[in-house]
C-alpha positions as CSV (number, residue, x, y, z in Angstrom):
1,X,0.0,0.0,0.0
2,X,1.4,3.4,-1.0
3,X,0.4,6.7,0.6
4,X,0.6,10.2,-0.6
5,X,-0.4,13.3,1.3
6,X,0.1,17.0,1.6
7,X,-1.3,20.2,3.1
8,X,-1.0,23.9,2.3
9,X,-2.3,27.2,3.5
10,X,-4.7,28.6,1.0
11,X,-4.1,31.9,-0.8
12,X,-7.1,33.5,1.0
13,X,-5.9,32.5,4.4
14,X,-2.4,33.7,3.6
15,X,-3.7,37.1,2.5
16,X,-5.5,37.4,5.8
17,X,-2.5,36.2,7.7
18,X,-4.3,33.1,9.0
19,X,-2.6,29.9,9.8
20,X,-3.2,26.7,7.9
21,X,-6.2,25.4,9.9
22,X,-6.2,21.9,8.4
23,X,-4.5,18.9,9.9
24,X,-3.7,15.4,8.6
25,X,-2.6,12.2,10.3
26,X,-1.7,8.7,9.0
27,X,-1.3,5.7,11.3
28,X,-0.3,2.2,10.4
29,X,0.1,-0.9,12.6
30,X,0.0,-4.4,11.3
31,X,-3.0,-4.9,9.1
32,X,-4.6,-1.6,10.2
33,X,-4.2,1.7,8.2
34,X,-6.0,4.9,9.4
35,X,-6.0,8.3,7.7
36,X,-7.8,11.3,9.1
37,X,-8.1,15.0,8.0
38,X,-9.6,17.8,10.1
39,X,-10.5,21.2,8.7
40,X,-10.7,23.8,11.4
41,X,-13.3,26.5,11.4
42,X,-12.1,29.6,9.5
43,X,-13.5,32.1,12.0
44,X,-12.1,30.2,15.0
45,X,-9.2,32.2,16.4
46,X,-7.1,29.0,16.9
47,X,-9.0,26.2,15.3
48,X,-5.8,24.7,13.9
49,X,-5.1,23.6,17.5
50,X,-8.3,21.6,17.7
51,X,-7.7,20.2,14.2
52,X,-4.3,18.9,15.2
53,X,-5.6,17.4,18.4
54,X,-8.7,15.9,16.7
55,X,-6.8,13.8,14.1
56,X,-4.6,12.2,16.7
57,X,-7.4,11.7,19.3
58,X,-9.8,10.1,16.9
59,X,-7.1,7.8,15.5
60,X,-6.2,6.7,19.1
61,X,-9.9,6.0,19.9
62,X,-10.4,4.0,16.7
63,X,-7.2,1.9,17.0
64,X,-7.8,1.0,20.6
65,X,-11.3,-0.2,19.8
66,X,-10.0,-2.3,16.9
67,X,-7.4,-3.9,19.2
68,X,-10.1,-4.6,21.7
69,X,-12.3,-6.1,18.9
70,X,-15.0,-3.5,19.5
71,X,-16.9,-1.9,16.6
72,X,-14.9,1.3,16.3
73,X,-17.9,3.2,14.8
74,X,-20.0,2.9,17.9
75,X,-20.1,6.0,20.1
76,X,-17.5,7.8,18.1
77,X,-19.3,11.1,18.2
78,X,-20.0,11.2,22.0
79,X,-16.4,10.1,22.7
80,X,-15.0,12.9,20.6
81,X,-17.4,15.4,22.2
82,X,-16.5,14.2,25.7
83,X,-12.8,14.8,24.8
84,X,-13.6,18.3,23.6
85,X,-15.7,19.1,26.7
86,X,-13.0,17.8,29.0
87,X,-10.4,20.0,27.3
88,X,-12.7,23.0,27.5
89,X,-13.4,22.5,31.2
90,X,-9.6,22.2,31.9
91,X,-9.0,25.6,30.4
92,X,-11.8,27.8,31.7
93,X,-15.4,28.0,32.8
94,X,-16.9,29.1,29.5
95,X,-17.1,25.8,27.5
96,X,-18.9,27.3,24.5
97,X,-16.3,30.1,24.1
98,X,-13.4,27.7,24.2
99,X,-15.0,25.4,21.7
100,X,-15.7,28.3,19.4
101,X,-12.1,29.5,19.5
102,X,-10.3,26.1,19.4
103,X,-12.5,23.1,18.8
104,X,-14.6,23.6,15.7
105,X,-13.5,21.2,12.9
106,X,-14.8,18.8,10.3
107,X,-13.5,15.3,9.9
108,X,-13.0,13.0,7.0
109,X,-11.1,9.7,7.1
110,X,-10.6,6.1,6.3
111,X,-10.0,2.9,8.2
112,X,-8.6,-0.1,6.4
113,X,-8.4,-3.4,8.2
114,X,-7.0,-6.1,5.8
115,X,-9.3,-5.9,2.8
116,X,-12.2,-4.0,4.5
117,X,-12.2,-0.3,4.0
118,X,-14.5,2.2,5.7
119,X,-14.7,5.9,4.7
120,X,-16.2,8.3,7.2
121,X,-17.0,12.0,7.4
122,X,-18.5,14.5,9.9
123,X,-19.1,17.8,8.2
124,X,-17.9,18.8,4.7
125,X,-15.0,17.5,2.7
126,X,-14.1,15.5,-0.4
127,X,-14.0,11.7,-0.9
128,X,-12.8,10.1,-4.1
129,X,-12.9,6.5,-5.2
130,X,-11.3,6.1,-8.6
131,X,-13.4,8.3,-10.9
132,X,-16.2,8.7,-8.3
133,X,-15.9,12.2,-6.7
134,X,-18.1,12.9,-3.7
135,X,-18.1,16.6,-2.6
136,X,-19.8,16.9,0.7
137,X,-21.1,20.4,0.3
138,X,-22.6,22.2,3.3
139,X,-22.8,25.6,1.6
140,X,-19.6,26.8,3.3
141,X,-21.4,26.6,6.6
142,X,-20.3,23.1,7.8
143,X,-22.0,21.4,10.7
144,X,-19.0,21.0,13.0
145,X,-18.7,17.9,15.3
146,X,-18.7,20.1,18.5
147,X,-21.5,22.5,17.5
148,X,-23.7,20.9,20.1
149,X,-21.4,22.0,22.8
150,X,-22.4,25.5,21.8
151,X,-26.1,24.7,21.6
152,X,-26.0,24.7,17.8
153,X,-26.9,22.0,15.3
154,X,-24.0,19.5,14.9
155,X,-23.2,16.8,12.4
156,X,-23.4,13.1,12.6
157,X,-20.8,10.7,11.3
158,X,-21.5,9.1,7.9
159,X,-19.9,5.8,7.0
160,X,-19.3,3.8,3.8
161,X,-18.0,0.2,4.0
162,X,-16.7,-1.8,1.1
163,X,-14.1,-4.4,0.1
164,X,-10.9,-2.8,-1.0
165,X,-9.7,-4.3,-4.3
166,X,-7.0,-1.8,-5.4
167,X,-9.1,1.3,-5.9
168,X,-7.4,4.7,-5.8
169,X,-8.7,6.5,-2.7
170,X,-8.5,10.2,-1.8
171,X,-9.8,12.0,1.3
172,X,-9.5,15.7,1.5
173,X,-10.7,18.9,3.2
174,X,-13.1,21.0,1.1
175,X,-10.1,22.9,-0.3
176,X,-9.6,19.9,-2.7
177,X,-12.5,21.3,-4.6
178,X,-10.1,24.1,-5.8
179,X,-7.8,21.4,-7.3
180,X,-10.8,19.8,-9.1
181,X,-12.0,23.1,-10.5
182,X,-8.5,24.1,-11.5
183,X,-8.0,21.0,-13.5
184,X,-11.4,21.2,-15.1
185,X,-10.8,24.9,-16.1
186,X,-7.2,24.0,-17.4
187,X,-5.7,26.4,-14.8
188,X,-3.8,23.5,-13.4
189,X,-1.8,22.2,-16.4
190,X,-0.1,19.1,-15.0
191,X,-3.2,16.9,-15.3
192,X,-5.9,16.5,-17.9
193,X,-8.5,15.3,-15.4
194,X,-8.6,14.8,-11.7
195,X,-8.2,11.0,-11.9
196,X,-4.8,11.6,-13.5
197,X,-3.7,13.4,-10.3
198,X,-4.6,10.6,-8.0
199,X,-3.1,8.0,-10.4
200,X,0.2,9.8,-10.8
201,X,2.9,7.5,-9.5
202,X,5.2,10.4,-8.6
203,X,2.7,11.5,-5.9
204,X,3.4,8.3,-4.0
205,X,7.1,7.9,-4.7
206,X,8.4,11.4,-3.9
207,X,7.3,12.4,-0.3
208,X,7.4,16.1,-1.2
209,X,5.7,15.9,-4.6
210,X,2.2,16.7,-3.5
211,X,3.4,19.5,-1.1
212,X,5.3,21.2,-4.0
213,X,2.3,20.9,-6.2
214,X,-0.1,22.4,-3.6
215,X,2.4,25.2,-2.8
216,X,2.7,26.1,-6.5
217,X,-1.1,26.6,-6.9
218,X,-1.6,28.3,-3.6
219,X,1.0,30.9,-4.5
220,X,-0.7,31.4,-7.9
221,X,-4.0,32.0,-6.1
222,X,-5.9,28.9,-7.6
223,X,-6.0,27.1,-4.2
224,X,-7.8,29.8,-2.2
225,X,-8.8,27.7,0.8
226,X,-6.5,25.6,2.9
227,X,-6.1,22.3,1.1
228,X,-5.2,18.9,2.7
229,X,-5.4,15.5,1.2
230,X,-4.4,11.9,1.8
231,X,-4.3,9.3,-1.0
232,X,-3.8,5.6,-1.0
233,X,-2.9,3.3,-3.9
234,X,-1.9,-0.3,-4.3
């Protein structure tokens, strides 16, 4: 199994002097492979902190359940919200304010156990299986996992299970839409169509290939939003 990933601060965030508010994490142990991306809320003052914590915490929860032979999908949302609430209580009395500043993020990921692959999401993002592109669009107002800790409408986890038989898989923050549009409009010239990008062997062989590609088109202004992706290929 080959893995390619990269993340970049979008042009719009750079112009506003915001940090890259995305985070990515890949974990492999034995026959288990987990990849997770979190996209922090753009209006959160430090939501990149929550995104970084979230990808590591959810990976730990999932792997510990797999090792204990427990269905890792059960209670995933309440366990992540309990973690967020505990962090907020440790750092002050106003839980909602702390969540707003630090802990609003969307999640998209995959869990591969031998030949069984599960894709999951909570909020917006992009999932690609070969030529099948799923853009989870929430009109740029994503339902964040921890919204309910601020008495707002939150999102539930969505899961898709299937047998993995060599498909090219990509998970990404919603900034991946800018790549798709850039290729379609011929503003990104390296690839004729998006599937050429996820099939490109160089993106899996050279560990900095994707980062260089993302940096090029962020600097040109085509990648406006923070953009983070993880791809897997046999």
